[in-house]
N, C-alpha and C positions, 0 to 999 in steps of 0.2 A: 504494500500500500504506500501511497505517496507521502503519508504523514510521517514521519520519522526523520525529517531532514536533520534536525538537531538531536532528537531523542534517540533515533535508531543507531547512529554511530556510538553513542554511549552504551546503548543496550548491546550493540555488537561487541564492544570491548568486553562487557561482562558476560554475554551469552555465548561463550565458547568460540566465537570468532574473536572473542574478546569482550560486554553488555553489548505503559504501555505500561443517590440511590433513589428515580421517582420514589422511594421510600425514605428519603432523608429526613432526619428529625430536627435539623437545624444546624446552626453554627455557634460554637462556644467562643469564648474569648481565646484567641490564639489558635483556633483550629476549626475544622469542619467535621461534622458527625453525620453518619447515616446508620440507622439501625432498623432493619426490617428482616424478620425471620429469626431463627435461633442462632445465637452467637457461639458456635462451637466448631471445632475442626476435628471430627471424630469418625469420619467414614473410613471404610477399608480402602486399601490401595487400588488405584485404577490402572488400566493398561498403559504401557509406555511405548517407546520406540521398538520397531522390529529390528532384527539383525543380531548377529552374534556379538558377544563382548570380546573384542579382539585387541583392546588396548588403544593408546593414543594414535591418531593418524600420523602417517609418515610425513616428514618435511617435504614440501612440494615447491618451495621457492622462497624468494625474499618476502618479508612482511610488507603489507600494503599500508599499514598504519602502526603507530607505536603499540597499540593494544594487541597486535598480532605477534609481538616479540615474546617468545616464551622464555622464562628464566632458565638459566643453566642449572643443572643438578647441583644441589647444595645451597642455592641462593634463596630458596623458599623453605618455610617451615610452618608447622602448626603444632601447638602444644597447649596444655592447660586443662586437660580433663573436661569437665563440664563447662568451664569458662575458656573456650578455645580462643587463642590469639594467633592469627595468621599473619605472616610477614612474607614479602617478596612476590605475592601473586594475588589474584582475585580468588573468590571462593563461592561455591553454590551449594545449596542443600534443599532437601525436601523435609517437610514436617513428618512425624511418624505416621500420620494418616496417608501420606503421599498425595494428598489433594491440594497441597499448596507448595510452591517452590519459590526460592529467592536466589538472586545472584548479587554479590556484594563486592564492592571495590573500596579503596581507601577514602573515597569521597561520597559515594552514594550506594543505594540499594534499590533493587526493583523486585517486587514480589507479584505472584500471579496465582490465582485459584484455577482449578479445573473448571471448565464451563458449567458442568453439571453440579458443581459444589458451591456456586455463587448464588446465594439466595437474596440478592438485592439488585437494585439498579443504580447506576452512577449518575449523579446530578451534573448537568451541563456546566455549571459554574465551577465544578471541581476539576476540570481539565487543566493540564499544565499551561502556563501562560503563552508558550510558543506553539500551541496546537496548530498544526498545518494540515493541508490536504483534506482527506476524508475521515480524519479521526474525529469522532463525535462521542457524546455520552453513550450512544447506543452500541458502539463497537470498541470503546475503551476497554482494555483487557489487562492492564497492569498498573500497579500503584508504585510510585517512586518517591524518594527524597529529592526534592526540587527546591531551587533557590527562590522560585516565585511563589505565587499564592496557591496554585493548583498542585495536584499530586497524581491525577490519573492521566494515562497516555495510552498509545497503541503500539504494540510490538508485533512485528511480522512473524517472528519465530517463537515458538513456545519456550518458556524458561526451563521447564522440568528437565529436558535432556541435558542441560548444562550441569546438573548435579551428578552426572555420571562420574564414577571415580577415576576414569581415564581423562576427564576434563576438569570442570570446576569443582568436582567432588573429591579431588585428590587429597584434600586435607584430612578426610576421615581416616584413611589408612595411616597417614603420618601421625595422627593424634590417637589412633586406636579407637575411634568413635564408631557408632553403629552405622550399619548400611542396610539397605533393603532392596529387593529385586522389584523392578518395575519393567514389565515385559521381559526382555532378555538382557537387560542391563542392571548393573549394581549401582545404586545411588547412595550418596552420602546423606545421612539423616542427622538433623539437629534435634536431639531428644528434648522432650518437654522438660522445662526447668533449666535448660542449658542456654548459653549465649555464645555467639561467634563474633569476634571483633577483627576488622581489617582497617588499619589506620584509625580514622576518627569515627568510623561507622560500626555500630554494634546492633546485632539482631538477636532477639530472644524468642525462644519457642515456648508456648504454653498450650494447654488443652483447648483454650478458647481462641487461639489464633497466634499470629506472629507480629512482633513489634520491632521496628528498626528506627534508629536515630543517629544523627550526626552530632557528636559532642562539640564540634567547632562552630557549626552554624546554628545549632539548636533545633534544626528541622527534624521531624519525626512522622511516622505513620503507624497505624495499627490496622491489621486486616484479619477478618474472620469470615466464616461462611455467612454470618448474618448481617454484617455491616463493616464499616470502616471509620476511622478518624484520621485526621492529619493536622499538622500545624507547625 
């Protein structure tokens, strides 16, 4: 889709090429809120990508942008048990339900629910400030930490595949964290009660949803099956 001019490069960096509610209850001081439906993330895992788990793709040529440059072995690490701190690379994960996935860099995070797990509608005024092309409240499919007033955007490629342990989910093996099978691929899981930090950005996993925040800018969002907030 044509919307992504600015957002899609960011999403491409995080999304393994390297990074998108008519039921809104109103807007609080410092953020927007939507709550329609039950606010929990507790469904069983849904299907994922087809194909065998064969490891990271082979190098095919020079990178086209800085986000395509993969760190050399030993330059990235993940440690901290249930308070995971990632250095030297981006990271992606799914919640234990496998119905929500996020990809995180040192400056931002983008999270997405499976279409059948989203029990709310996005309000038009909650789109990112630079909404372009055909991205609208009706097809906005991911929430992100954004410098402007909005948080919802459109991403062309689904986020969940980026939690594959051969891609953005690499940190789970480095940290000894949980994984789960989605389709034929093993995905990194951020267990309930755990946090993952990359640079200034921290995401926390809970049974009622996922929360991400940037400690430097103060921006944050919360996403669940029943609604969302941001500010």
